[in-house]
C-alpha positions as CSV (number, residue, x, y, z in Angstrom):
1,M,33.5,0.1,8.2
2,A,34.5,-3.5,7.2
3,E,31.7,-5.8,6.2
4,P,31.1,-8.6,8.8
5,P,32.2,-12.1,7.6
6,R,29.4,-14.1,5.9
7,S,28.6,-17.7,6.2
8,P,29.5,-19.4,3.0
9,H,26.0,-21.0,3.0
10,L,24.1,-17.7,2.9
11,L,23.4,-15.8,-0.2
12,P,24.0,-12.0,-0.1
13,M,20.8,-10.0,0.6
14,R,21.0,-8.3,-2.8
15,V,21.0,-11.7,-4.5
16,L,18.0,-12.8,-2.5
17,R,16.1,-9.7,-3.4
18,L,16.9,-10.1,-7.1
19,L,15.9,-13.8,-6.9
20,L,12.6,-12.8,-5.2
21,A,11.9,-10.1,-7.8
22,V,12.5,-12.6,-10.6
23,I,10.2,-15.2,-9.0
24,I,7.4,-12.6,-8.5
25,T,7.8,-11.4,-12.1
26,V,7.6,-14.9,-13.5
27,V,4.6,-15.7,-11.3
28,L,2.8,-12.5,-12.2
29,A,3.6,-12.7,-15.8
30,S,2.5,-16.3,-16.2
31,P,-1.0,-17.1,-17.4
32,A,-2.0,-18.5,-14.0
33,G,-0.1,-15.6,-12.3
34,A,-3.1,-13.5,-11.4
35,G,-4.9,-16.4,-9.8
36,E,-1.8,-17.5,-7.9
37,R,-1.2,-13.9,-6.9
38,E,-4.8,-13.6,-5.5
39,D,-4.4,-17.0,-3.7
40,R,-1.2,-15.8,-2.1
41,L,-2.8,-12.5,-1.1
42,D,-5.7,-14.3,0.4
43,T,-3.3,-16.4,2.5
44,L,-1.3,-13.4,3.5
45,F,-4.4,-11.5,4.7
46,V,-5.4,-14.4,6.9
47,E,-1.9,-14.5,8.3
48,L,-1.9,-10.7,8.8
49,R,-5.2,-10.8,10.7
50,H,-3.9,-13.5,13.0
51,A,-0.3,-12.2,13.5
52,A,0.6,-12.2,17.2
53,D,2.0,-8.6,17.2
54,A,3.4,-5.8,15.1
55,E,6.7,-7.6,14.7
56,A,5.1,-10.7,13.4
57,A,2.9,-8.7,11.1
58,R,5.8,-6.7,9.5
59,P,7.1,-9.3,7.1
60,I,3.5,-10.3,6.1
61,E,2.7,-6.7,5.4
62,A,5.9,-6.3,3.3
63,A,4.9,-9.4,1.3
64,I,1.5,-7.9,0.6
65,W,3.0,-4.6,-0.5
66,L,5.4,-6.5,-2.8
67,L,2.6,-8.3,-4.5
68,W,0.5,-5.1,-4.8
69,S,3.4,-3.1,-6.2
70,A,4.3,-5.0,-9.3
71,T,2.4,-6.3,-12.3
72,G,5.2,-8.3,-13.9
73,R,4.8,-6.2,-17.0
74,I,8.1,-4.4,-17.6
75,E,6.8,-1.2,-19.1
76,T,4.0,-0.8,-16.6
77,D,6.3,-1.4,-13.6
78,R,8.8,1.0,-15.2
79,I,6.1,3.8,-15.3
80,M,5.3,3.0,-11.6
81,A,9.0,3.3,-10.6
82,R,9.3,6.6,-12.6
83,G,6.2,8.1,-10.9
84,I,7.3,7.0,-7.4
85,A,10.8,8.5,-7.9
86,A,9.3,11.8,-9.1
87,M,6.9,11.9,-6.2
88,Q,9.7,11.2,-3.7
89,R,11.8,14.1,-5.0
90,G,8.8,16.5,-5.1
91,G,8.4,16.4,-8.8
92,F,4.6,16.3,-8.6
93,A,3.9,17.3,-12.2
94,E,6.2,14.6,-13.5
95,A,4.7,12.1,-11.0
96,L,1.2,13.0,-12.0
97,A,2.0,12.5,-15.7
98,A,3.4,9.1,-14.9
99,F,0.5,8.0,-12.7
100,D,-2.1,9.3,-15.3
101,E,-0.3,7.2,-17.9
102,L,-0.3,4.2,-15.5
103,V,-4.0,4.2,-14.7
104,A,-4.8,4.5,-18.4
105,A,-2.4,1.6,-19.2
106,A,-3.5,-0.6,-16.3
107,P,-6.9,0.5,-15.0
108,E,-7.3,-2.9,-13.3
109,W,-4.2,-2.4,-11.1
110,A,-5.3,-1.1,-7.6
111,E,-1.9,0.1,-6.7
112,A,-1.8,2.4,-9.7
113,W,-4.8,4.2,-8.4
114,N,-3.5,4.2,-4.8
115,K,-0.2,5.8,-5.9
116,R,-2.0,8.6,-7.7
117,A,-4.3,9.0,-4.7
118,T,-1.2,9.4,-2.5
119,L,0.2,12.0,-4.9
120,Y,-3.1,13.9,-4.9
121,Y,-3.1,13.9,-1.1
122,L,0.5,15.3,-1.1
123,M,-0.8,18.0,-3.5
124,D,-3.7,18.8,-1.1
125,D,-6.2,17.8,-3.8
126,Y,-8.3,15.8,-1.3
127,E,-11.3,15.4,-3.7
128,A,-9.2,13.8,-6.4
129,S,-7.4,11.6,-3.8
130,V,-10.8,10.3,-2.4
131,A,-11.9,9.5,-5.9
132,D,-8.8,7.5,-6.6
133,I,-9.0,5.8,-3.2
134,G,-12.5,4.7,-4.2
135,K,-11.1,3.1,-7.4
136,T,-8.4,1.5,-5.3
137,L,-10.9,0.0,-2.9
138,A,-13.2,-1.1,-5.6
139,L,-10.3,-3.2,-7.1
140,E,-8.8,-4.2,-3.7
141,P,-11.2,-3.8,-0.8
142,R,-8.5,-5.0,1.6
143,H,-6.2,-2.2,0.8
144,F,-5.4,-1.1,4.3
145,G,-3.0,1.6,3.0
146,A,-5.8,3.3,1.0
147,L,-8.2,3.1,4.0
148,S,-5.5,4.7,6.2
149,G,-5.0,7.4,3.6
150,L,-8.8,8.0,3.5
151,G,-8.7,8.4,7.3
152,L,-5.9,11.0,7.0
153,I,-7.9,12.9,4.4
154,Y,-11.0,13.0,6.6
155,V,-8.9,14.2,9.6
156,A,-7.4,16.9,7.4
157,I,-10.9,18.2,6.4
158,G,-12.3,17.9,9.9
159,N,-14.7,14.9,9.4
160,E,-13.7,13.0,12.5
161,E,-16.6,10.5,12.3
162,A,-15.7,9.4,8.7
163,A,-12.0,9.3,9.7
164,L,-12.7,7.0,12.6
165,K,-14.7,4.6,10.4
166,A,-11.9,4.5,7.8
167,F,-9.2,3.8,10.4
168,E,-11.3,1.2,12.2
169,K,-11.9,-0.6,8.9
170,A,-8.1,-0.5,8.1
171,L,-7.5,-2.1,11.5
172,T,-10.0,-4.9,10.9
173,I,-7.8,-5.9,7.9
174,H,-4.4,-5.1,9.5
175,P,-4.8,-5.0,13.3
176,H,-1.2,-4.0,14.0
177,M,-1.0,-0.8,12.0
178,S,0.3,1.7,14.6
179,G,-0.8,5.0,12.8
180,P,-4.5,4.1,12.5
181,A,-4.5,2.6,16.0
182,R,-3.2,5.9,17.4
183,F,-5.8,7.9,15.4
184,V,-8.6,5.6,16.6
185,D,-7.6,6.3,20.2
186,I,-7.5,10.0,19.7
187,L,-10.7,10.2,17.7
188,R,-12.6,8.1,20.2
189,D,-11.3,10.3,23.1
190,M,-12.5,13.4,21.1
191,A,-15.9,11.8,20.6
192,E,-16.2,11.0,24.3
193,D,-15.1,14.5,25.3
194,S,-17.7,16.1,22.9
195,A,-20.4,13.8,24.3
196,I,-19.9,15.1,27.8
């Protein structure tokens, strides 16, 4: 199919993405980068909490994930990319090796722990996943993805009360997450049914 004509005043999307990646890398790699990054995250979390609906929250969530997902250090980000690619194709041993290397190289990076927690979840190693979620939340208490993952683990092991608490906490941070909201409704209904 032919590409639709573009306005001469608009940059192609791939150029915009590259430009954004360069800007984030420069900001994260600069001496003040960590502080600027935290200030930007603080602002984004306020915007996320006050977003009118899921559609308005979507770009804010994407910006948060973008800031969480890169350190601005080429080698560290390369290890992350390698681990994610391996995990996505089901190469769990390769992904685990990459994420082990990552948490050793950047133990202060919450997303390194979160990615390994995700991998452990996919490997049905819930105990290890919960431990890494704990590290993630210690570094970034607002990590709604980790809280949602924690809720999924508790659902899987049959601890509905703990699952409900994790999903509710995720929703206090990101009120428009559809998955946790659905689980909260189901778990509350189950709790009401069992109370009867």
